[in-house]
N, C-alpha and C positions, 0 to 999 in steps of 0.2 A: 412947328417943324419944318423945316422942306428940305428938298433933297432926296437923298438914298431911304430907302424904310430896309428894315431887317424882316423878310417876308417867310412864314410857311404857305406855300400853295396847294392847295387838297382839291385835285379834281380826278378823274378819268376817262372820259369818252375822248374822241375828236374834236370835237367842240370846246373842250377846256384845252387844248393846247394853243389855239392862238392868243388867247391871254395871258399863259404862261408865258411864251416866244415875246410878248409887248412888254410884260414885266422885265425880262432879262432885259430886252433891248433898251428899257430907261433906264436902267443902272440900277435897279434894286437889286437889294443881297438878298437872294435864297437861302436862307440859312435852311430847310429841307423842304419836299414834295412829295408830299402822303397822295397815293393812289391805291384803290379797292388792289387786292392781291390776283398775281395772274390765275387764270382759268381754264381749265380745258377748252379746245376748240377745233374745228376742224377735223377734218374725216381721221386725222389720224389721234383727234384728242388729245394731242402735244398742250401741256402748259402753252398761254399764251399773255403776255404784258401787256398790259391795258397802254392804247395809245400815251396818256400822260405820263407811262413809265416809261414806255418807248424813248419817248424826246428827252427826259431829262435825263436816263442817262447817256443819250448821245449827246450830251450838252455836257457832262460831268458834275452834274446836280445830285446830292446826295438823295436818297430816296426811302422812304419807308413805307409799308405797305401790311398794314395790320387790319385782321379780320373786324374787328371792334376798337372802340375807343376809351370802350365800358373801363377798364381794366385798368388800376393804380398805375402799373409802372409805365403802360402807355401817356397815362396824364403827367405822371411827372417827368419823365421825357420831352413831351411837348412844352411840358412850364418852364424847361432849363434849357428850350432856346433864346429863350428872354430874346419875343419879339415885339417890333412896334404891332404889327396887325399880321391876320390871316386870309388870304385870299381863297374864297371857296367857290366853282366854280362845275356844276353837276358829279359831286362828289361820291356820292352815292353812300353815306353812311352819315347816324346821329352823329352831330356834335353835341358831347354831353356841355351840363354848366360848366366843369373845370377847363374845361374844351373854347369855351366860347367866352370865358373869365378870362386865360390866360394872357394875354395879349395886350397890350398898352393900351394902344386905341380901341381893341374889339375884332370880328373877323367879318368881312364882307361879303357880302352873294352877288354872283353876277347872276342873273335871275332872266329868263328867258320870256316875259310876256311883261304887262301894264299893271303892276299890281292894285290894287287887291285881287284881279283878275287871272286866273289860273292860279292860282299858287298851287303846289306840288310836283309830280315827278314829270308829266308830257305837257308840257304848257303849248309849245311849237303844235303838235297834234292836234292836241283840244280845240286853238285856235282857230285851225283849219277847219277843222269839222263841225265847228260850229259854225263856221260861213263870218268870222271876224272879219272887219274891213280892217282891221290896225293893230297892231301887236308892238315888240319892241323891246330892250332891253333895260333891266335898271339895275345898278347898283346900288343892293340894299345892306343896313346894318342887322349881322343878325339877331336874333335871340331864341328864347327855349321854344318858341309855338313855330309852326311848321310856316315858313315864307309870312312871320307879320309885321317884321323890325319895320322903324324909316328907314325913307330914300334920300338915298344922295345925290344921284344924278341918273338923266334917263333918255335914251334914244327911240324916237317911236321911228316906228316905218306901215308903210300902208300895202295891205296885200290885195296882190293882182288876181283876177281870176285864172291867171296860168300859173298861181303857186303849189309849189307841192310840197310837202313835208321838209324833203333835201334841200329844195332851193331855198327854204327861207332859214331852215338849219344854217347853210353857208354864209347867207345874208347877216342875219344874225350874230354868228361866231367872230366873220369880220368887223363890226360894230363894236362886239364885246371888250375886245383889247386895250385901243384907244381910250374908250370909256373906264376902263379899268384904271389905266393909268392916270385919267383926268379927275377919276374921282377920289383915287388915294394922294393926288398931289395936295388936292385942298381938304381931305380931313385931314391928313398931316397937320397942313397949314394952318388948320382953323378957319380958314376961309369959306368953306363948303357947308351950309346948315339941312340937318336933316327934317325932312317930313314926314311928320306919320302919314299911315297909309288912310286913305279915306272906312270910315266905316261901312258903306254900302257897295256893293255893287260884285263882291265877294263870290269866287266861284273856284271848283276844285277840279284838279288837272288830274283825275286818279290815271295811274298807270294802265297803258295799253294790252287789253287780256285779246285771248284768242274771242271772245264774244263783240268783240269791237269788229270783226276783220270780215265775217262772211256778210255781204250785199243780199240786204231784202227789198228788193224791187218793189215792195208795194210801198214803199216811203216815195215820199217827193222826188224828183228830179233836182232840185236844190239839195237835197241831204245825202243823197247818195255821189252828187258828183263831188260834195267838200269831206262825203268819208274818202272816196278814193284817193281825191289830189292829197289829205290829210295824214294818209297811211304809207300813200309812196316816199322814196323806194321800197322801205320797209317798215314796218310787216309785209304790207300789204293788203289791200282787200281784195277779197275771191269772191267768185261765182263759179258753178257747176252746172255741168250740162250730161245729158246721155247721147254719145253719136247715134245709137240704136238703144230700142226699149229692153233688150235685154243683155246692153251692155254696161261694165261699170259706171259710175259715176265719175267726170273728170272736173277737177278743179282748178281754175286757170284764174293768176293774181292780173287785177287790172289797176296800171299802173300812171296812165291820163286818162285825163276824160275832159269833156265839155258840154254845157249843155246846147241843143241845137234845136233851128226849126228847119224840118228833114228837106232837103232840096231831090225830089220825087226824078225818077229815072225820065225820060221823055215818052216811053212808048206807053202806050195810053193802057195796055195789057198790066204792066209794073206798076202805072202810075196808077190805077186803080188800085190793085192789089194794096200796095203799101198804105193809102186813103185808107182801105178796110180796117187795115190793123191797129191804124193812130185812131180811129175813130171806136171803135169793137173790139180790139185787140185786150189780153191780156197783159197784167204788168210783167215785167220780164222775157216781154218777146222781142226778137228783133226787128224790124224794120224794113231795114235796107241791105244792101249787099256790102255796106262800109261798116258794121257793127256797133247801130242805133239802135238804143235797146227804149222799150215804154216802159215808164214808171208808173206808179201809182195812183198820182195826181194826173196823166195823161201826160205829162213832161218826156223830153226826150234829152236822152244822155248819152255821147258818141266814146265811145273807149278808142283812145288813138294810138296807146301803148297798151301790152301785156306778156306776160309771162305765161308757156306751156309750163307743165310739168317736167322736170331733167333739162330743161332749154333756157337762154338767156333771153332776158329782157330783149324782147324786138320791138318796130312799128307794126302795128295791128294788120296792115294791107299785107305785110311778108306774113304776119305768122298765120294770116288766113286762107293761107297758099296751102294750109296742111290742115286744116278745121273747116267742119260742115257746118258753121255757123252760118246757115244762112236766111234770106229772110222768110218769115215764120218761127224760126227755129226759138223753143222757150228756154230760159234759163232759169236756171235753182238757186 
């Protein structure tokens, strides 16, 4: 079959919006959009629709926001849509077998990794935190297992040393829409052959938790740099320091970093002090006036963007004007 397909779209965050937009632009019949229910957010704790629901409402598409798809009435309503396929992008709800089996072709998931690497909830962050050099978007036919289905189409990208979770998120989102359109065209026409995932190389992209966020300066410079960039801009890796011995601890988010070789100041006094810190200092010690920090392996990470409590993210050289993070300060 070629041409327009009758689809359900199932997604919630902003990452999914470009795919929905691309499907509409390609002329597919969107029978219904499924998104997670509105949640309370912001200082006023007002109910806020997901980005997918907001986009669908603005474009006159029918929307359903069930809390679960396990109830028989929800499954019957989904079946009654008489779908050719469902396209799923970061929906956030488990699809029961009755949902997976209802569309004529099945359900297509747009997943942000090169499967079987990084199955699960946080593939973009985990790829960066692990120091991967490559990732991508894959169109996968869904099965009952977690991201185990065969792959229809792939777009790969290289990960740069300046990449953050935010920039990689945006790059992959831009690729996902055109890839979904191409995959659906080939799937519907029977011209694309799916490829089973490899039996080796599987990793699990666990959801990011609070335990992932605190920087442990005893780790290697490579690991710390990857952690900072992999959690930027949200939720953000953080470190702590005390402006005085009797002062409360302050948490600061590190939002951009790089591994560096220290360019010591020109004066003999500060050059000698910096060299001593590098050679004999402890992990977490600031070694210059540009927030370069010694790590557990003796390597150096320079934090170039941070966020102070109650303030907006800003370049470190600006933020440091009000922070006593001078040479010799030890971060926790």
